[in-house]
PADOGU-177384 format. One record per residue (C-alpha): x, y, z. Coordinates in steps of 0.2 Angstrom, whole numbers, padded with zeros to 4 digits, always signed. Layout:
// PADOGU-177384
XYZ/...
//
This chain:
// PADOGU-177384
+0000+0000+0000/+0007+0017-0005/+0025+0017-0012/+0040+0008-0005/+0054+0020-0003/+0067+0011-0013/+0070-0007-0019/+0083-0017-0012/+0094-0015-0027/+0093+0004-0026/+0097+0004-0008/+0112-0007-0012/+0118+0006-0025/+0116+0020-0013/+0127+0011-0001/+0142+0013-0013/+0155+0026-0009/+0149+0041-0020/+0145+0059-0014/+0126+0056-0015/+0126+0040-0006/+0137+0047+0008/+0124+0061+0011/+0110+0048+0014/+0121+0037+0025/+0126+0053+0035/+0108+0058+0036/+0103+0041+0042/+0117+0041+0055/+0112+0058+0061/+0094+0052+0063/+0100+0037+0073/+0111+0047+0084/+0098+0060+0088/+0084+0048+0092/+0096+0037+0103/+0102+0053+0110/+0085+0058+0116/+0084+0042+0126/+0102+0042+0133/+0106+0060+0136/+0090+0066+0145/+0074+0075+0142/+0072+0087+0127/+0056+0099+0126/+0043+0091+0115/+0042+0106+0104/+0060+0103+0100/+0061+0084+0099/+0045+0082+0088/+0049+0095+0075/+0067+0089+0073/+0059+0071+0071/+0049+0078+0057/+0063+0088+0049/+0074+0072+0049/+0060+0062+0040/+0056+0074+0026/+0071+0071+0015/+0068+0052+0015/+0051+0053+0008/+0051+0069-0002/+0069+0067-0010/+0076+0050-0007/+0060+0041-0014/+0058+0053-0029/+0057+0043-0045/+0058+0057-0058/+0067+0073-0060/+0052+0084-0057/+0046+0075-0041/+0064+0077-0035/+0064+0095-0038/+0047+0098-0031/+0052+0087-0016/+0067+0097-0013/+0057+0113-0012/+0044+0106-0001/+0057+0098+0010/+0066+0115+0012/+0050+0123+0017/+0045+0109+0029/+0062+0109+0037/+0063+0128+0039/+0046+0128+0047/+0051+0113+0059/+0067+0122+0064/+0057+0138+0067/+0045+0129+0079/+0060+0121+0088/+0070+0137+0090/+0055+0147+0096/+0047+0133+0107/+0049+0143+0124/+0039+0158+0116/+0026+0147+0108/+0023+0138+0124/+0016+0154+0131/+0004+0156+0117/-0007+0141+0122/-0010+0136+0104/-0015+0154+0097/-0006+0161+0082/+0000+0178+0085/+0003+0185+0068/+0002+0182+0049/+0020+0175+0049/+0014+0161+0061/-0001+0158+0051/+0011+0155+0036/+0021+0143+0046/+0005+0134+0052/-0002+0132+0034/+0015+0127+0028/+0017+0113+0041/+0000+0106+0038/+0002+0106+0019/+0020+0098+0020/+0013+0084+0032/-0001+0080+0020/+0010+0080+0005/+0023+0069+0013/+0011+0056+0019/+0004+0056+0001/+0021+0052-0006/+0024+0039+0007/+0008+0029+0007/-0004+0036-0007/-0019+0047-0006/-0032+0039+0006/-0025+0045+0023/-0020+0062+0017/-0038+0064+0010/-0045+0059+0027/-0034+0073+0034/-0040+0085+0022/-0058+0081+0025/-0055+0083+0044/-0047+0100+0041/-0062+0105+0030/-0074+0099+0044/-0064+0109+0057/-0064+0125+0046/-0082+0124+0040/-0091+0112+0051/-0101+0126+0059/-0111+0128+0044/-0117+0109+0045/-0134+0109+0052/-0139+0096+0066/-0129+0087+0079/-0114+0084+0067/-0110+0103+0065/-0100+0112+0078/-0099+0129+0086/-0084+0134+0076/-0066+0138+0082/-0057+0154+0078/-0045+0151+0064/-0029+0157+0073/-0034+0146+0087/-0039+0131+0076/-0023+0131+0066/-0012+0135+0081/-0018+0121+0091/-0013+0109+0077/+0004+0116+0073/+0012+0126+0088/+0005+0117+0103/+0008+0100+0110/-0008+0094+0101/-0011+0091+0082/+0005+0086+0073/+0015+0088+0089/+0003+0077+0100/+0006+0062+0110/+0006+0050+0096/+0020+0059+0087/+0029+0058+0104/+0028+0039+0103/+0035+0040+0086/+0050+0050+0092/+0053+0042+0108/+0049+0024+0106/+0045+0018+0089/+0061+0026+0081/+0072+0017+0093/+0064+0000+0089/+0065+0003+0071/+0083+0006+0073/+0084-0010+0083/+0076-0020+0068/+0087-0012+0056/+0103-0017+0066/+0096-0035+0067/+0091-0036+0049/+0108-0030+0043/+0117-0044+0051/+0115-0063+0053/+0099-0062+0063/+0088-0065+0048/+0098-0081+0043/+0096-0086+0062/+0077-0084+0061/+0077-0095+0045/+0089-0108+0053/+0079-0110+0069/+0063-0112+0059/+0070-0125+0047/+0078-0135+0062/+0062-0134+0072/+0049-0138+0058/+0058-0142+0042/+0056-0161+0045/+0037-0160+0048/+0023-0163+0036/+0020-0146+0028/+0037-0142+0034/+0042-0129+0021/+0025-0120+0025/+0028-0121+0044/+0046-0114+0042/+0037-0099+0034/+0026-0098+0049/+0040-0098+0062/+0052-0087+0052/+0038-0074+0049/+0033-0074+0067/+0051-0071+0072/+0055-0058+0059/+0039-0050+0061/+0042-0047+0079/+0055-0034+0074/+0049-0028+0057/+0031-0025+0062/+0027-0023+0043/+0017-0037+0033/+0024-0031+0017/+0042-0031+0023/+0040-0048+0031/+0033-0055+0014/+0047-0048+0004/+0061-0054+0016/+0056-0071+0022/+0046-0074+0007/+0061-0073-0004/+0068-0089+0004/+0052-0098+0009/+0041-0096-0007/+0054-0104-0019/+0056-0118-0007/+0038-0122-0006/+0035-0121-0025/+0050-0132-0028/+0043-0145-0016/+0027-0145-0026/+0016-0135-0015/+0001-0126-0025/+0007-0109-0029/-0009-0101-0021/-0006-0111-0005/+0012-0106-0004/+0008-0087-0007/-0006-0088+0006/+0004-0096+0019/+0017-0082+0017/+0005-0068+0017/-0005-0074+0032/+0011-0078+0042/+0019-0062+0038/+0003-0052+0043/+0005-0060+0060/+0021-0051+0062/+0011-0035+0066/+0002-0043+0081/+0018-0051+0087/+0026-0042+0102/+0037-0032+0104/+0035-0020+0090/+0018-0024+0082/+0020-0012+0068/+0022+0003+0081/+0004-0002+0087/+0010-0007+0105/+0018+0010+0108/+0003+0019+0102/-0008+0009+0114/+0004+0014+0128/+0001+0032+0124/-0018+0031+0121/-0022+0019+0136/-0009+0024+0149/-0005+0005+0151/+0013+0001+0154/+0022-0006+0139/+0026-0022+0147/+0008-0025+0151/+0003-0021+0133/+0016-0034+0127/+0010-0047+0139/-0008-0044+0134/-0004-0046+0116/+0007-0061+0117/-0006-0076+0119/-0018-0069+0106/-0003-0068+0094/+0003-0086+0098/-0015-0091+0095/-0015-0084+0078/+0001-0093+0072/-0006-0109+0081/-0022-0108+0070/-0011-0106+0054/-0001-0121+0059/-0017-0131+0061/-0023-0125+0044/-0007-0131+0036/-0010-0148+0043/-0028-0147+0037/-0022-0143+0019/-0010-0158+0021/-0026-0169+0019/-0028-0163+0001/-0010-0160-0005/+0006-0169-0002/+0015-0156+0008/+0032-0163+0011/+0046-0156+0023/+0061-0147+0019/+0075-0157+0009/+0089-0164+0021/+0101-0155+0009/+0093-0138+0014/+0094-0141+0033/+0108-0132+0042/+0120-0140+0053/+0116-0139+0072/+0131-0129+0075/+0126-0116+0062/+0108-0115+0070/+0116-0112+0087/+0128-0099+0081/+0116-0089+0070/+0102-0090+0083/+0114-0081+0095/+0113-0066+0083/+0095-0063+0088/+0094-0072+0104/+0107-0061+0113/+0100-0044+0108/+0082-0050+0112/+0088-0058+0129/+0096-0041+0134/+0080-0032+0128/+0069-0043+0139/+0082-0042+0154/+0082-0023+0153/+0063-0022+0153/+0058-0036+0165/+0073-0038+0177/+0083-0022+0177/+0067-0011+0177/+0073+0000+0162/+0061+0008+0151/+0057-0001+0134/+0067+0012+0124/+0082+0012+0136/+0082-0007+0136/+0081-0006+0117/+0097+0005+0116/+0106-0008+0126/+0100-0021+0113/+0105-0010+0099/+0123-0008+0105/+0124-0027+0107/+0117-0029+0089/+0130-0017+0082/+0144-0027+0090/+0137-0043+0082/+0138-0034+0065/+0157-0036+0066/+0156-0055+0063/+0146-0068+0053/+0139-0085+0056/+0157-0092+0054/+0163-0080+0067/+0175-0072+0055/+0178-0053+0053/+0178-0044+0036/+0181-0025+0036/+0171-0022+0020/+0156-0032+0025/+0155-0023+0042/+0156-0006+0033/+0142-0012+0021/+0131-0018+0036/+0133-0001+0045/+0128+0008+0029/+0113-0003+0027/+0108+0001+0045/+0109+0020+0042/+0099+0020+0026/+0086+0007+0031/+0083+0015+0049/+0082+0032+0041/+0069+0028+0028/+0059+0017+0040/+0058+0030+0053/+0053+0043+0040/+0038+0032+0033/+0031+0029+0051/+0033+0047+0055/+0024+0053+0039/+0010+0041+0044/+0008+0046+0062/+0010+0065+0058/-0004+0064+0046/-0015+0054+0057/-0011+0066+0071/-0020+0080+0061/-0036+0069+0061/-0034+0066+0080/-0032+0084+0083/-0047+0089+0073/-0058+0076+0082/-0052+0083+0099/-0055+0102+0094/-0072+0100+0086/-0079+0086+0098/-0083+0075+0082/-0076+0060+0091/-0089+0061+0105/-0103+0063+0092/-0097+0048+0082/-0097+0038+0099/-0115+0043+0102/-0119+0038+0084/-0112+0020+0087/-0121+0019+0104/-0137+0024+0096/-0135+0013+0080/-0132-0002+0091/-0145+0002+0103/-0133+0002+0118/-0129-0017+0115/-0111-0022+0115/-0110-0035+0101/-0118-0024+0088/-0106-0010+0092/-0092-0022+0090/-0098-0027+0073/-0100-0009+0068/-0083-0005+0074/-0075-0021+0065/-0083-0015+0049/-0076+0002+0051/-0059-0005+0054/-0060-0016+0039/-0065-0002+0027/-0053+0011+0034/-0039-0002+0034/-0041-0005+0016/-0036+0013+0013/-0023+0017+0026/-0009+0008+0035/-0013-0003+0050/-0007+0009+0063/-0016+0024+0056/-0032+0014+0054/-0031+0008+0072/-0027+0026+0078/-0042+0034+0069/-0054+0020+0073/-0050+0018+0091/-0051+0037+0093/-0069+0037+0087/-0076+0020+0092/-0065+0016+0107/-0075+0027+0119/-0091+0019+0114/-0085+0002+0117/-0077+0007+0134/-0094+0015+0139/-0102-0002+0135/-0091-0010+0148/-0075-0016+0139/-0058-0014+0147/-0048+0000+0138/-0034-0012+0133/-0047-0025+0128/-0055-0012+0117/-0038-0007+0109/-0033-0024+0105/-0049-0028+0097/-0048-0012+0086/-0030-0015+0082/-0033-0033+0076/-0047-0028+0065/-0037-0014+0057/-0025-0028+0051/-0039-0037+0041/-0035-0028+0025/-0018-0036+0023/-0027-0052+0018/-0045-0047+0014/-0050-0042-0004/-0051-0030-0012/-0036-0022-0005/-0024-0035+0003/-0006-0029+0002/+0002-0044+0009/-0007-0055-0004/-0003-0044-0019/+0016-0046-0015/+0016-0064-0011/+0005-0068-0026/+0017-0058-0037/+0032-0067-0031/+0025-0084-0036/+0016-0078-0052/-0001-0083-0046/-0019-0075-0047/-0020-0064-0032/-0039-0068-0029/-0035-0086-0028/-0022-0082-0015/-0033-0071-0006/-0047-0083-0003/-0035-0097+0002/-0027-0084+0014/-0044-0080+0022/-0047-0098+0026/-0029-0101+0033/-0030-0084+0042/-0047-0087+0050/-0040-0083+0067/-0037-0065+0062/-0056-0063+0060/-0061-0074+0076/-0047-0070+0089/-0052-0052+0092/-0070-0058+0095/-0062-0071+0107/-0053-0058+0116/-0070-0050+0120/-0079-0066+0125/-0064-0072+0135/-0055-0057+0142/-0044-0068+0153/-0034-0072+0138/-0025-0055+0139/-0022-0056+0158/-0006-0066+0157/+0003-0054+0168/-0010-0053+0181/-0018-0070+0181/-0006-0082+0172/-0015-0098+0176/-0032-0093+0171/-0024-0084+0155/-0016-0100+0150/-0031-0110+0154/-0042-0099+0143/-0028-0099+0130/-0030-0118+0129/-0049-0117+0128/-0049-0105+0113/-0035-0114+0105/-0045-0130+0105/-0060-0121+0098/-0051-0111+0084/-0041-0127+0079/-0058-0136+0076/-0064-0121+0066/-0049-0120+0055/-0048-0139+0053/-0067-0140+0049/-0065-0125+0036/-0050-0133+0027/-0048-0151+0031/-0066-0158+0026/-0074-0157+0009/-0090-0165+0016/-0102-0151+0021/-0110-0160+0035/-0093-0163+0043/-0086-0146+0039/-0101-0137+0047/-0102-0148+0062/-0083-0146+0066/-0085-0127+0063/-0100-0125+0074/-0092-0136+0088/-0076-0125+0087/-0086-0109+0088/-0096-0115+0103/-0080-0119+0112/-0072-0103+0108/-0086-0091+0112/-0095-0100+0127/
//
């Protein structure tokens, strides 16, 4: 969805030692240094840190990603305006703090309008029109909503106050969600870039092959395990398909797996990366900001549902084995045990230090991530044979700089644009009105409200990235669900899961498109197979509502695990019934029994 910033080949070219590539490497290094510095060297005022975060992101989206001379020139001009406006806000933050979101003069009005236009255009170039269009509609509502009759109009806000709140105060584009992008998401993106530059990816694959390669459907199960491991740091379904799929898809096709099944397995497993802690596509950190729940609690709450998802996919692969000969990985392709152990250390050691820092040492997640990043950087010096090569090491650090810089920029562009929508909802009170509409439309009943919210998440998720869809949906529908008695964290997990549906659900299913293209298969065939294989994506959020104890792993581990087993049995029956049986009586019976076990 939207444009990928650069292909791997282009990125490799830009790592060569020429003046242009050195500029991008230096900019990526500066972005890494400043974002880590915010964690390691103390607090910086929000109206300094957040504008600098945006200023660092603009060149990657507006210039680096430009594919034509015209877009590059226009990108340079827009980038210059945006950086100047950001630096002006940072330089004048102490004065602006005393204005309480009210613009003082025409010059500040120009700054405010410039910032909003630059944010919208940056998001458009990064991910396409849908989210920027939502932001434009939101701004139009804020400016002209007083002319709308009835309850969905608003009383109007003075222009200088409306634009000022969005651009010079700690609301709007400099709000709390942007703060999460600056202070937490960026550091975990850097962590992922460091691991991906070294041997961690091969370590994921070796562990997956050693664990599941010999089993029936082993090649598909390798995809499930490797995608779960890789997705835990990438947080992007598309990136997951492109990386793990490059290895697992050819292996499955070579072993005779139907192309639609191979592509569906990779698309579904890769989508699960966005629900697998710790990163969750930046969703975990946004939940922390919106719910006030500590990160460790969010991570523990999300863990068992994520495991359930991959378990259901695993059962679905076994069910497909009833119809196809799904052989395991060839012995010749299996790594030696010593290689598995050595390469596994390249991701186990940084992960172990990350978890130690959060759970034992009591550090903040971002500080623990800094320790893990430093460890990962040391591991970039050697390969799986424990040998050192200067040129390889330099190339790896160049890769870290470029990939971290552009990935931070894409997430920043999404969150900044979504922050405009959230700011308008807050200023105009539209969120409260939509909450009232949901309550009225469902007649105050929980399950109809859940279904309305799920439908909104699915529709919005087809147009905007998962994190943005989640932020917008939970802002307008979350209060209604909480009023109906749901726990805030339960509500947020429900909305986040349903915002993810569009990765495998037609008509817009990004992970399916990529996987289908990689094996040259009809995407619609892949999508229908993926929906059956990924049935857990549709049912687990409902299971979280019907069985809230499954997200209480930190508070009630025994009951959480017991509930996990109950849901696992029910969803396994649903998955096996849906895929494993061709007889309709057996199919419906198995699905019905599974649904009863899951939801009663």
